N, C-alpha and C positions, 0 to 999 in steps of 0.2 A: 518568887514562887519553886518550894521547893518538890518534887514530885515522890509519892512512897514506894516507884515502882521497883520493884531490884533488874541490877544489870544482869544481863548473861555474867560476867567475870565475877561480880556477888555470890550471884547464885553457886559459882565454885567455890567461891571463897567459905559458904556459909556451910558450901559441903562437906567443905576440907577442913572444917572443925569440928564435922563428927569421932575425926579421927579413924575414920573409915579407908583405906588405902583407896586409892585409883580414880582422883578427880582427876580429869581429861578436860583443859577447856580450847579453844578454837577448831570446831572441827562441823562448825555450822555454815549455815551458806551463806556466802553476799549478800544485803540485803539492805533493803530502806527504808524507811516507816515504819519501825521498830513497833508493832502493835497496833498499829495508827489504826483507826476507824475509817477512813479517807481513803488510806494509800501506801498499804505494806505491801512489797514485791519483796521478789529472792531472782538475783542476778543466775540468767540460768549457765551462763558461762561457766558458772563456780562449779553447777552441779559436775561436771564429768574429773573436775580435779578433786574436791572431795571424795566424790567415789573410788577411786586409783587410792587415797592416801589410808581411806577407812579400811583397802583390801590389801594394802602394805604393810600396814598395822599386824591387824590380822592374819597373814602369811607367816611374818618374824616372828610375830608373840607367840604360834603354833610350834614354829620349828626350831622351838626354846623346851 
């Protein structure tokens, strides 16, 4: 059976088709059970590195 759900990468691809710049993918937290009603969760160890990455991205963009 094929699911009608759109995966995150597909969401970014659809946004990119709009012709507007700035589609960024891969900044989400590591997780499991994507949208499962039973067991969706986030790996807490992935929070700090993602926040650091986002902060550095903002700092680099602001310095240009």
